[in-house]
C-alpha positions as CSV (number, residue, x, y, z in Angstrom):
1,X,-22.1,101.5,9.5
2,X,-24.6,99.2,9.5
3,X,-24.2,98.7,5.6
4,X,-20.6,98.3,6.1
5,X,-20.8,95.7,8.3
6,X,-23.3,93.5,6.0
7,X,-20.4,93.6,3.5
8,X,-17.9,92.0,5.6
9,X,-20.2,89.7,6.8
10,X,-21.5,87.9,3.7
11,X,-19.0,85.7,1.3
12,X,-19.7,84.7,-2.0
13,X,-19.7,80.5,-2.7
14,X,-16.1,80.9,-4.0
15,X,-14.4,82.7,-1.2
16,X,-16.3,79.0,0.8
17,X,-14.2,76.7,-1.7
18,X,-10.9,78.9,-1.7
19,X,-10.8,78.8,2.3
20,X,-11.5,75.0,2.7
21,X,-8.1,72.8,2.8
22,X,-7.7,69.7,0.1
23,X,-8.3,66.8,1.8
24,X,-10.1,68.3,4.8
25,X,-13.5,66.5,3.8
26,X,-15.8,64.6,5.7
27,X,-15.2,61.5,3.9
28,X,-11.5,61.8,4.2
29,X,-11.3,62.3,8.0
30,X,-14.1,59.2,8.3
31,X,-11.6,57.1,6.8
32,X,-8.8,57.7,9.0
33,X,-10.7,56.8,11.7
34,X,-11.3,53.1,10.4
35,X,-7.3,52.9,9.6
36,X,-6.5,54.5,13.2
37,X,-9.6,51.7,15.2
38,X,-8.1,48.5,12.6
39,X,-4.4,49.5,14.1
40,X,-5.3,49.7,17.2
41,X,-7.3,46.6,16.5
42,X,-3.8,44.9,15.3
43,X,-2.2,46.3,18.0
44,X,-3.9,44.7,20.3
45,X,-4.2,41.1,18.9
46,X,0.0,40.7,18.9
47,X,-0.2,41.3,22.1
48,X,-2.8,39.0,23.4
49,X,-0.4,36.4,21.6
50,X,2.7,37.6,22.5
51,X,3.3,35.3,25.7
52,X,4.5,36.9,28.9
53,X,8.2,37.0,29.8
54,X,8.2,34.5,32.6
55,X,6.1,31.9,30.6
56,X,8.5,28.3,29.4
57,X,7.2,26.4,26.4
58,X,6.0,23.5,27.2
59,X,8.4,20.3,27.7
60,X,7.6,17.1,25.6
61,X,8.8,13.6,25.9
62,X,8.3,11.8,22.4
63,X,9.1,8.0,22.1
64,X,9.4,5.1,19.2
65,X,7.8,2.0,19.4
66,X,8.2,-1.3,16.9
67,X,6.6,-4.4,17.8
68,X,7.1,-7.9,15.2
69,X,3.6,-9.9,16.0
70,X,4.5,-14.0,15.0
71,X,0.9,-15.3,13.6
72,X,1.1,-19.1,12.2
73,X,-0.8,-19.1,9.1
74,X,-4.5,-20.4,7.9
75,X,-4.9,-20.8,4.5
76,X,-2.2,-21.5,1.5
77,X,-2.7,-21.0,-2.7
78,X,-1.1,-23.2,-4.7
79,X,0.0,-21.9,-8.3
80,X,0.5,-24.5,-11.9
81,X,0.3,-24.4,-15.0
82,X,-0.7,-26.7,-17.5
83,X,1.0,-26.6,-21.4
84,X,1.1,-27.9,-24.7
85,X,3.5,-27.3,-27.4
86,X,3.7,-27.6,-31.3
87,X,6.0,-29.2,-33.2
88,X,9.2,-28.0,-34.0
89,X,9.7,-26.1,-37.2
90,X,13.2,-23.5,-38.2
91,X,13.3,-20.0,-36.6
92,X,13.8,-18.8,-40.3
93,X,11.3,-20.7,-41.6
94,X,8.2,-18.6,-43.1
95,X,5.3,-20.6,-42.4
96,X,3.6,-20.8,-39.0
97,X,2.6,-23.2,-37.0
98,X,-0.4,-24.6,-38.5
99,X,-3.6,-23.9,-37.8
100,X,-4.5,-27.6,-37.1
101,X,-1.3,-28.2,-34.9
102,X,-2.3,-25.0,-33.0
103,X,-5.8,-26.6,-33.2
104,X,-4.7,-29.5,-31.6
105,X,-2.6,-28.7,-28.8
106,X,-5.6,-26.5,-27.6
107,X,-7.6,-29.8,-27.4
108,X,-5.1,-31.3,-26.0
109,X,-4.8,-28.2,-23.1
110,X,-8.4,-28.3,-22.6
111,X,-8.8,-31.1,-21.9
112,X,-6.5,-31.8,-19.8
113,X,-6.9,-28.7,-18.0
114,X,-11.2,-30.0,-17.4
115,X,-9.7,-33.4,-15.7
116,X,-7.5,-31.1,-13.5
117,X,-10.2,-29.4,-12.5
118,X,-12.4,-32.9,-11.6
119,X,-9.5,-34.0,-10.1
120,X,-9.5,-31.3,-7.2
121,X,-13.2,-31.2,-7.2
122,X,-13.0,-34.6,-6.4
123,X,-10.7,-33.9,-3.1
124,X,-13.6,-31.9,-2.0
125,X,-12.4,-29.0,-2.5
126,X,-15.3,-26.0,-3.4
127,X,-15.7,-24.3,-7.2
128,X,-15.1,-20.6,-6.0
129,X,-11.9,-22.3,-4.7
130,X,-10.7,-23.1,-7.9
131,X,-9.6,-20.4,-10.2
132,X,-8.0,-21.6,-13.9
133,X,-6.1,-18.7,-16.0
134,X,-6.8,-17.7,-19.1
135,X,-4.8,-18.7,-22.2
136,X,-1.6,-17.4,-23.7
137,X,0.6,-17.7,-26.5
138,X,3.8,-17.7,-27.0
139,X,7.1,-19.4,-28.7
140,X,9.3,-21.9,-27.4
141,X,13.0,-21.8,-28.9
142,X,15.0,-25.3,-28.9
143,X,18.3,-25.8,-29.1
144,X,18.9,-27.8,-32.5
145,X,22.2,-29.3,-33.5
146,X,25.7,-27.3,-33.9
147,X,26.3,-26.8,-37.8
148,X,30.1,-26.8,-39.0
149,X,30.4,-23.5,-38.5
150,X,29.9,-23.5,-34.9
151,X,26.3,-21.8,-35.5
152,X,23.4,-23.9,-33.8
153,X,19.9,-24.3,-35.4
154,X,17.7,-22.6,-33.8
155,X,14.6,-23.7,-33.7
156,X,11.2,-22.8,-32.7
157,X,7.4,-24.5,-31.2
158,X,4.4,-22.6,-30.3
159,X,3.4,-23.3,-26.6
160,X,0.0,-23.2,-25.3
161,X,-0.9,-22.3,-21.1
162,X,-3.0,-22.2,-18.7
163,X,-2.3,-21.2,-15.1
164,X,-5.1,-22.7,-12.8
165,X,-4.9,-21.9,-9.1
166,X,-5.6,-23.1,-6.0
167,X,-7.4,-21.3,-2.5
168,X,-6.9,-24.4,0.6
169,X,-8.6,-22.9,4.0
170,X,-7.7,-26.4,5.6
171,X,-3.9,-26.9,5.5
172,X,-4.0,-30.1,7.3
173,X,-5.9,-31.1,3.1
174,X,-2.5,-29.7,1.6
175,X,-0.7,-32.5,1.0
176,X,-3.7,-34.5,-0.5
177,X,-4.0,-31.6,-3.1
178,X,0.0,-31.4,-3.8
179,X,-0.3,-35.5,-4.8
180,X,-4.0,-34.8,-6.9
181,X,-1.5,-32.1,-9.1
182,X,1.5,-34.1,-9.9
183,X,-1.3,-37.2,-10.1
184,X,-2.9,-35.0,-12.9
185,X,0.9,-34.4,-14.0
186,X,0.8,-30.4,-14.3
187,X,3.5,-29.2,-16.2
188,X,4.9,-26.5,-14.0
189,X,4.1,-26.5,-10.1
190,X,4.9,-22.6,-9.1
191,X,4.7,-22.9,-5.3
192,X,2.8,-22.4,-2.2
193,X,2.4,-19.0,-0.3
194,X,0.4,-19.2,3.0
195,X,-1.8,-16.3,4.6
196,X,-3.9,-15.1,7.2
197,X,-7.6,-15.6,6.3
198,X,-8.1,-12.2,8.6
199,X,-5.7,-9.9,8.3
200,X,-7.3,-6.7,9.4
201,X,-7.1,-8.7,12.6
202,X,-3.6,-9.6,12.9
203,X,-3.0,-5.8,12.1
204,X,-4.4,-4.2,14.5
205,X,-2.8,-7.1,17.3
206,X,0.2,-5.9,15.8
207,X,-0.4,-2.1,15.9
208,X,-2.4,-2.5,19.9
209,X,1.1,-4.0,20.8
210,X,3.3,-1.5,19.4
211,X,1.4,1.2,21.4
212,X,1.3,-0.7,24.5
213,X,5.3,-1.1,23.9
214,X,5.6,2.8,23.3
215,X,3.4,3.3,26.7
216,X,5.3,0.5,28.6
217,X,8.7,2.7,27.4
218,X,7.6,6.3,28.5
219,X,6.5,4.9,31.5
220,X,10.4,4.1,32.0
221,X,11.5,7.1,31.2
222,X,10.0,9.1,33.3
223,X,10.2,7.1,36.4
224,X,14.0,7.1,35.5
225,X,13.9,10.9,34.7
226,X,12.0,11.5,38.1
227,X,9.1,13.6,35.4
228,X,5.5,13.1,35.4
229,X,3.6,12.5,32.3
230,X,0.9,14.7,31.3
231,X,-1.8,13.7,28.5
232,X,-1.1,12.4,25.3
233,X,-0.1,15.0,22.4
234,X,0.3,13.5,19.2
235,X,0.4,10.0,17.9
236,X,1.8,8.7,14.7
237,X,1.5,5.7,12.9
238,X,5.0,5.7,11.0
239,X,5.6,2.3,9.8
240,X,1.8,0.7,8.7
241,X,1.5,-2.8,9.7
242,X,2.3,-5.1,7.2
243,X,3.7,-8.2,5.7
244,X,4.0,-11.0,3.0
245,X,2.7,-14.2,2.7
246,X,5.5,-16.8,3.1
247,X,6.5,-18.8,0.0
248,X,7.2,-22.4,1.7
249,X,8.2,-23.8,-1.8
250,X,10.8,-22.9,-4.3
251,X,9.1,-22.8,-8.3
252,X,10.2,-26.6,-9.8
253,X,8.8,-29.0,-12.7
254,X,6.8,-30.9,-11.3
255,X,7.6,-33.8,-13.9
256,X,10.0,-34.8,-11.9
257,X,7.1,-35.8,-9.0
258,X,9.7,-36.0,-5.8
259,X,7.6,-34.4,-3.5
260,X,8.0,-34.8,0.0
261,X,4.6,-34.8,1.9
262,X,5.8,-32.8,5.0
263,X,4.9,-29.0,4.5
264,X,5.8,-26.8,7.8
265,X,3.9,-22.8,7.1
266,X,5.8,-21.5,10.2
267,X,5.8,-18.2,11.2
268,X,3.4,-14.9,9.2
269,X,5.8,-11.8,10.6
270,X,3.6,-8.6,10.7
271,X,5.4,-5.6,11.5
272,X,3.7,-2.2,13.4
273,X,5.7,0.8,14.5
274,X,4.0,4.3,16.7
275,X,5.5,7.2,17.9
276,X,3.9,8.7,20.4
277,X,4.5,12.0,21.5
278,X,3.8,13.1,25.8
279,X,3.7,16.3,27.7
280,X,5.5,16.7,31.0
281,X,2.8,17.6,33.5
282,X,4.5,20.5,35.8
283,X,5.2,19.8,39.2
């Protein structure tokens, strides 16, 4: 009997492998445990982020405000041009302007530019306030006589041009500076533009006044609606402070020398706009 019992209790390794079910190893059990723990964590996190049934979204008040700041300009920029031209020639001519004609025109132009710069410096302008531009060369077409068949005789000449720009910090000296330009016989006076020496300070002032306007509008709306404003949730600059220099004189031919001695720069407008969001405080 003892021998028979021993045979029943002993089992071969192959038999043990047959009894072991597939997918029930220790590694699979560990993975299932991690998966269950992760699911429980995600469920608890989602539940924590869900608002309670009695919670309502916080109210907010949004106000947009715009302000236009008018500032008197305190600087001016003048632009003028000098040019010289070669003799006229036929358009269909294969011959271009001769080197001698170009050299003579450029020599006359450089002499006039030097004289103009010396005249401007004599008015008390510093060197860094005068900017003489580079030379440009381009054809200038001239309307000639009309032939018997009705076709005009087109002619061309070469024009050599140099621009000059003057920056003026003292607006009271503007009439004298314009007189100096016309006395020097500039060929074209392109205009006078007025500007500000410190644009940043003026822009900041315009932005601050726009914010003050938004606060005043929000206070008025809260009073009329019988609500109480909370903290500021968001501030957005919907339009950056911007302005354009004022052009106070149109481009004109200065050869006529008919220029008034009275100049009024007017005001420069700077626009700024903001949007401010306030929370509505609970009572």
